[in-house]
LOTORVEX-718207 format. One record per residue (C-alpha): x, y, z. Coordinates in steps of 0.2 Angstrom, whole numbers, plus 2048, in hexadecimal, padded with zeros to 3 digits. Layout:
<atoms>
XYZ/...
</atoms>
This chain:
<atoms>
A223F542D/A2F3F9439/A3A3EE445/A473E2448/A4B3CF448/A5A3CE454/A683C0450/A743B7458/A813BA44D/A7B3C743F/A753D444C/A663DD444/A5C3DB435/A4E3E742F/A3D3E242C/A3D3EB41C/A463DE412/A413D141A/A2E3CF420/A293C8431/A193BD42A/A143B943B/A1A3BA44D/A163AB45A/A183AB46C/A1E39C472/A15393481/A2138848D/A1A37E49A/A2737E4A5/A2B3934A5/A1A3964A4/A0A39C49B/A143A448B/A253AC488/A283BD485/A343B7476/A2C3BC466/A303AF457/A313B4446/A2D3A8437/A353AF429/A2F3AA417/A3B3A440B/A353B03FD/A3C3BE407/A503B6408/A4F3B83F4/A513CA3EB/A423D63EC/A493E03DC/A463F03E5/A583F73E4/A6A3F03E8/A6E3E83F9/A7D3ED400/A8C3E2404/A873E3417/A743DF412/A793CF407/A843CA413/A763CB422/A6D3C2415/A783B2414/A773B2427/A643B242A/A623A541C/A6F399426/A6339D435/A5439742B/A5E389423/A62384437/A5038443D/A4B37B430/A5736E435/A54370448/A4036D443/A4435D437/A50356444/A43357451/A36350448/A41341442/A4533D456/A3033E459/A3033144B/A3A325453/A30327464/A2331B46D/A1131B467/A0C32547A/A16334473/A0C33A466/9FF34246E/A0B34B479/A1535246C/A05353460/A0936745E/A1B361455/A1435F443/A1E365432/A1537442F/A0A381439/9F937E43C/9F438E435/A00390427/9F939B418/A0939840F/A0F389407/A2239440A/A1F39541C/A30390427/A2C37F431/A30386443/A3137E452/A2F38B45C/A1D389461/A1D378465/A1A370475/A2737147F/A3337B473/A3E38D476/A4639546B/A503A646A/A4B3B3460/A523AE450/A4739E452/A53390459/A51385464/A58389475/A4E37F482/A4436F481/A3936A48F/A3035948E/A2E3554A1/A1E34A4A5/A1B34A494/A18337493/A28335486/A2C324481/A3A31D479/A4B322477/A59331473/A61327469/A5B331459/A5A342464/A6135045A/A6F353465/A7D35A453/A6E36644D/A6836F45E/A7A377461/A7138746B/A6637C478/A6A382488/A5D379492/A58367491/A4C35F49C/A4434D498/A403484AA/A3333D4AE/A2C33449F/A3132149A/A4132348D/A4E315490/A5D310486/A6C316487/A74329489/A7D32B477/A8D332478/A8833E46C/A8134947B/A9335047C/A8D35C46E/A81365478/A8F37247A/A82381481/A7A37748C/A7937C49F/A683714A6/A683604A2/A5A3544A9/A563434A5/A5233E4B6/A423324BA/A443274A9/A4B3144A5/A5C31949D/A6A30B4A0/A7C309499/A893134A1/A893264A1/A9432D493/AA5334499/AA134248A/A95348494/AA535349B/AA535D48B/A95367492/AA0372499/A9237F49C/A883744A5/A8037A4B5/A7536C4BA/A7535A4B7/A6634E4BB/A6933C4B7/A603354C6/A543264C8/A5831D4B8/A6030C4B6/A713124B3/A803094B7/A9530A4B5/A9F3164BC/A9D32A4C1/AA632F4B1/AB733B4B9/AB23454AA/AA334C4B5/AB23564C0/AB43634AF/AA63694B2/AA93784BB/A993804BA/A8D3744C1/A843784D0/A793674D1/A7E3554CE/A7134A4D1/A733364CE/A6A32D4DC/A5F3204D9/A6B3164CB/A763084CB/A8530F4CB/A933074D1/AA83094D3/AAE3194DE/AAA32B4E0/AB73344D3/AC233E4DE/AC034B4CD/AB13504D5/ABB3594E2/ABE3684D3/AAB36C4D1/AAE37C4DF/A9E3834D9/A933744DB/A853774E9/A7B3644E9/A823564E5/A773454E8/A7C3324E3/A7332A4F2/A6A31A4ED/A783104E0/A863044E5/A9530F4E5/AA43094F0/AB630E4F5/AB831D500/AB232E501/AC033A4F7/AC8342502/AC63514F3/AB53534F8/ABA35E504/ABE36B4F7/AAC36E4F0/AAB37E4FA/A9A3844F6/A933734F9/A80373503/A793614FF/A853524FE/A793414FE/A843334FC/A7A326506/A76315501/A843104FB/A913034FD/A9E310503/AAB30A50E/ABA314517/AB8321525/AB0331523/ABC33F51B/AC034C528/AC1356519/AAE358517/AB0361527/AB637151A/AA4372512/A9E38051F/A8F383513/A8A373514/A77373519/A7435E515/A82350518/A7A33E516/A85330514/A7A32251E/A7630F518/A8930D512/A9830351D/AA1313522/AAC30E531/AB831953E/AB2326549/AA5335545/AB534653F/AB735254C/AB735D53D/AA435D53B/AA1367548/AA837653C/A98375531/A8E382539/A8038352C/A7C37052D/A6936B530/A6A35A52B/A7534D530/A7133B52C/A8032D52E/A7531E533/A7830D530/A8B30C52F/A99306537/A9E313540/AA7311552/AAE31D55F/AA432B569/A98339563/AA5348561/AA035556D/AA136155D/A9235C557/A8B367565/A9037655A/A8437054C/A7737E553/A6E37E542/A6A36A542/A59365543/A5C353540/A6B347546/A69333540/A7832A546/A6F31A54B/A74308546/A8530A548/A92305554/A9531555E/A9B31556F/A9C31F57F/A8F32C587/A8333A57D/A8E34757F/A8735658B/A8936257E/A7935A573/A6F36557F/A75374574/A6C36D564/A5D377567/A56376556/A55364556/A4635C54F/A4D34B54C/A59341556/A5C32E554/A6A32755B/A6331555E/A6D30455B/A7E309563/A85305570/A85314579/A8531358C/A8331E599/A7332A59F/A6A335595/A71347599/A6535359E/A6935E592/A5F357586/A5136158F/A5636F586/A5236A575/A3E370576/A3B36E564/A4035B563/A3135255C/A3B34055A/A4533A567/A4E329563/A58321570/A5430D570/A5D2FE56F/A6E306577/A76302589/A7131058F/A6E30D5A4/A6A31A5B2/A593245B4/A4F32B5A6/A5133E5A9/A423485AF/A483555A4/A4034E595/A2F35459B/A36363593/A3535E583/A2336457F/A2436356D/A2734F56F/A1F341565/A29331566/A3332E574/A3D31C572/A49317580/A4330357F/A522F657F/A5E2FF58C/A612FC59E/A5930C5A6/A543095B8/A493125C5/A393185C2/A2F3225B3/A323335B7/A2033C5B8/A2634A5AF/A2434159E/A123435A2/A1335459B/A1535358B/A07353585/A0A351572/A13340576/A0A33256A/A1532456C/A1F32157A/A2930F57E/A3430C58B/A332F858D/A412EE58E/A492F659C/A4C2F65AE/A3C3015B2/A363015C5/A283055CD/A1530E5C7/A113145BA/A0F3255B9/9FF32F5BC/A0433E5B2/A023315A4/9EE3355A4/9F534759B/9FC33E58C/9EC33F583/9F233F574/9FB32B576/9FB320569/A07313570/A0B31057E/A19301584/A1E2FD595/A202EB593/A2F2E059A/A352EC5A9/A322EA5BB/A222F75BE/A172F45CB/A082FC5D4/9F83015CD/9F43045BC/9EF3185BF/9DE31B5BA/9E232C5B1/9E73215A4/9D532059F/9D9332598/9E432C58A/9D432857E/9E032856E/9E9317575/9E830B566/9F82FF56C/9FB2FD580/A092F0584/A0B2EB596/A0F2DC596/A1E2D35A0/A1C2DE5AF/A172DD5C0/A082E95C0/9F92E75CD/9EF2EF5D6/9DD2F75D2/9DA2FA5C1/9D330B5BB/9C330E5BE/9BE3115A9/9C63005A5/9C12F45B6/9B32F35C3/9BC2E45C7/9C72DF5D8/9D82E35D7/9E52DB5CA/9D52D75BC/9D32D95AC/9C92E85A6/9B62E75A9/9B12F459E/9B92FB58D/9B330A586/9A8308576/9B231456D/9C430D571/9D030C563/9DA2FE56A/9E32F455D/9EF2EA569/9EB2E757A/9FA2DD582/9F92DA596/A012CA595/A0F2C15A0/A092CD5B1/9FC2C65BF/9EC2CB5B9/9DB2C15BF/9CA2C05BD/9BF2BE5AD/9BF2C959D/9B12D459A/9A42D258A/9A92E558A/9B72E2581/9AD2DE571/9AA2F0570/9BE2F256B/9B72EF558/9C92F4550/9D22E655E/9E02DD554/9EA2D4560/9E42D1571/9F32C757C/9ED2C358E/9FA2B4590/A022AF5A0/9F62B65AD/9E92AF5B9/9D82B25AF/9CC2A55B5/9BE2A45A9/9B329959B/9BB29D58A/9B42AF584/9AC2AA573/9A52BA572/9B52C056D/9B32B955C/9AA2C8558/9B72D3555/9B82D2542/9CA2D9542/9D22CE551/9E12C454B/9EA2BE559/9E12B6568/9EE2B0574/9E62A9586/9F629D589/9F929A598/9E82A05A4/9DE2985AE/9D029759F/9C62865A1/9B427F59B/9B0278588/9B1284579/9A1288576/99E290567/98D298561/98829554F/98A2A6548/98F2AA537/9A02B1539/9AB2AD549/9BF2B3549/9BF2B9535/9D02BF536/9D92B5544/9EA2AF53F/9F02AA550/9E72A155C/9F029A56D/9E529157B/9F3287580/9F4281595/9E628859A/9D627A5A0/9CD278591/9C3269590/9B625E584/9B925C572/9C2267567/9B727555F/9B027354D/9A428054E/9B628A551/9BE284545/9B5286535/9B1297539/9C429C538/9C42A3526/9D52AB52A/9DC29952B/9D429351A/9D02A050E/9DD2A04FF/9DE2B4501/9E82AF510/9F52A5509/9FA2AF4F9/A052BF4F9/9FC2CD500/9F92DB4F4/9FF2EC4F8/A012E5509/A102E2517/A192D2519/A152D552B/A052D9536/A032EC535/9F92F8542/9F430853B/9F2316549/9F432A544/A0132B539/A0A31C53E/A0A30A53C/A112FD547/A152EB545/A0D2DE551/A152D455D/A102C7566/A192B7571/A152A456B/A1B29256F/A24289560/A2927A562/A2A27C575/A3428B575/A2A29E579/A312A756D/A2D2BB56A/A292BF55B/A2B2CF556/A242D1547/A162C553F/A122C052E/A022C5527/A032B0520/A062A8533/9F92A0539/9FA293546/9EF28B552/9F6285565/9E827B570/9F6272579/9F626E58D/9E526C58F/9D825F591/9D025E57F/9C824B57E/9C024456D/9C624355C/9D2250554/9C4258547/9C6255534/9C0266531/9D126B538/9D6266525/9CD276520/9D9283525/9E5280515/9EF29051B/9F328752C/A06289530/A07281543/9FB27754B/9FE27055D/9F1264564/9FE25D572/9FC255583/9E9255580/9DD245583/9DA244570/9D5231569/9D222B55B/9DC22954C/9E5237542/9D723D535/9DF23C523/9D824F520/9E8255528/9F1251519/9E9262512/9F326C51B/A0027050E/A0727E516/A0A275528/A1A27752C/A1827053D/A0D265547/A0D260559/A0025155E/A0A24A56A/A0424557C/9F5240579/9EB230577/9EA22D563/9E821B55C/9E721454D/9F421153D/A00220536/9F8221524/A05225518/A1A22651E/A2523551F/A2D23D50F/A3924B513/A42246502/A4C2544F7/A4E261504/A5C26850C/A58261520/A6626152A/A6825A53B/A64248542/A5323E53F/A4924054F/A4C232559/A40226565/A3C232572/A3323C564/A2E22C55E/A2422556B/A1621A56A/A1420756E/A0E203561/A1B20B553/A2720154B/A3420153E/A4320E53A/A49217543/A4120E552/A491FE557/A391F5556/A381EE544/A251EB53C/A1F1D9538/A241D4529/A2A1E6523/A3B1E351E/A3A1E950E/A3B1FE50E/A2D20950A/A2920A4F7/A312194EF/A2722A4EC/A2122A4DA/A2E22E4CD/A252354BD/A202454BB/A102414B6/A102354C7/A172474D1/A0B2524CC/9FC2474CF/A022444E0/A042584E3/9F42584DE/9EA2484E5/9F62424F1/9F324E501/9EB24250A/9F0235517/9ED22550B/9FB21D50A/A0422A4FD/A14231500/A0E244508/A19253509/A1325851B/A1B249525/A16245536/A14239544/A10235555/A1924155F/A2324A550/A2525D550/A2A26153F/A2B26E535/A34280538/A3129153F/A2D29D532/A2D2AD539/A3C2B753E/A3F2B7550/A492C155C/A532B1561/A552AA54E/A5D2B053E/A5A2A5530/A4A2A6526/A4129751E/A4129250F/A2E28F509/A2D2A350C/A3E2A9503/A362AD4F5/A292B74FC/A312BF507/A3C2C64F7/A2F2CA4EF/A232D24FC/A302DB507/A402DF501/A452EA510/A3C2DB51A/A472CF514/A562DA515/A4F2DD528/A4E2CA529/A602C6522/A6E2D152D/A602D353E/A6B2DE548/A612E1555/A4F2DE55F/A432E4552/A3C2F2555/A322FC546/A2630B545/A1F312536/A1D323533/A1132B527/
</atoms>
């Protein structure tokens, strides 16, 4: 038999002296189905003298070295087996090939070689050089990992497992390591400074763990590094300036940590850097101008920090830059003209800063731009017509600024545009007809401006339009007949305008200025908001063809009709607002199994309804009485969302709360209210209202209700405000008001809110006869308290937590609204659990809420 065995120290050894018992091809899950490396298994017998002739001194020396290699292979195998034994039970199946002896061994004197184990690669003398156990379901720690035994290890990948505990300082013993990936595990503690001993390291990935502490200064000694990924940890402290020594570094990811301090000037020395991602930290100070030296940079992400100052002019030197994301900082000054030099830029995010001045005309040079977002600043002036050159643009978001002037018709040249958001500015003049050329558009938001004139006829070309919001303008004239072609519309919001004239034939067969009489059976409408216009006439029952309708707001119009009970067949309807119209008559409901099964908000206030309150309706409102509507939703948003195409939208509505009209830009999924005030209802308050266990607000004021307050209202333990004022209710208030052990502030309601001829006692001036003693205190023992909470929710003389009286409106607003910044305590814990981003948004509301979620 002829052949050679290569060693790392000895050279070549003839197989005439050392027999190769087996050759195995290792299967590595990382590098492919099979390695071409032939891994010899050497018998112990071959290491003893054969007795056939005398070996030369050189051969004896070689034998000793081969024997040393054999011992090392044994040590590596045994140490890896020892680590395996320390791992969790779930690791056994994935490491089942890690056994003390070969599976097909026929001789007891064979070497235990790890080279054919899962995830192990060896060099030609059998030393372990690669360990790749990514996604191997390994559970445990690396405390007993054999760092000292694997001196030849060059590649180590333990990513996407369930490893935990600290990263041991012994990791610095792997002096030949070039690749280290421990990402997507549960490692905690600090990054050991001994990692600076891995001087051959080229890739370091510790991302997506629970590491804390500082970034070690010693990382700056690893001059061969090309990639460092430390993102999604809990690292704090400043970014070490020693990172500026890493002149070969191409990619640096430290985002989503708690890093603070300023960005080191020395980072401008990393001249080979291509990706710099430091977003979502607590970095302060200005953006260093030295970053303009990184001429190979393709991505720069500094978003969601606390950076201030102006955007450096030298960023205009980064000619290869494709992504620039500086949003959600405190940047000031104007947008540099030099950004117009970045002709490779496809994404520019500068939104949610404090930028001033005009949008530079030079932005029109960025012809490869795909996504431009400058919203949430203090930009002024007109939109430069040069933006019409950005023919690759798909998303243009300029809302929430102070832009003014005309909307340029050149935007109609953006024939790839899908999203155009220009709302909440000061644009004037008419909507340009040229916008109708953008047939790819699916979202158009022009609300809260000063636009005048008609809705363009060309909008009929927008056959892909899903969301159209033109509210809060001064639009007039007719809704164009061509709107019938926009068959993809899911959300149509035309509220708060002065629209008049004939509605399109596809929507209406009535006279001028009436609500549509025909709706397509295939209608995909989920929101229809025509509130605060001058629509009249009656409602057509063809609205029931809008099977997907969730929000219907026709408030503040001149609609004359009976109550449209047939709307109860819309099984997805959650918001019905008919406030301030001319509806009249009885609330007569058919005796059917289901009516309004998902309704959360019902507002029929300020109309001409009469008769008794509709018991048949109240008992059908499953969305206000079922337990699942009062508990925290599972896998659902905190707010009502509507899916449309690849995006979702948060529903909004105007409401009267505590006597004030308030815009709810986002509606909590748990928000359930009924407002029947300012009508002519008569009779008693139905006791079945007590079945609406998850009702938050109830307003029955300004009617002609009589009789006593039903004790079943005590079952409404989630009620936050109740208004029964201006009726003809009589009888005693059973129970007394208990607001103790809270954090309420402000004056106690006085006479005007408690004004009833027969009421007496504090805080009124009239004392009650024979009532000199104060009311008895609430139960003090724990047993009594529990009993009160469980059984005392009726107005039977026991203390109740709901607390109400004639004419009192007690409670708090439980939604985030555009004019208030606080959040209620009863909801705070649920907000934290259900939607951390929602809670953060409520905590520092910089702007009115406009939220679009893209899939």
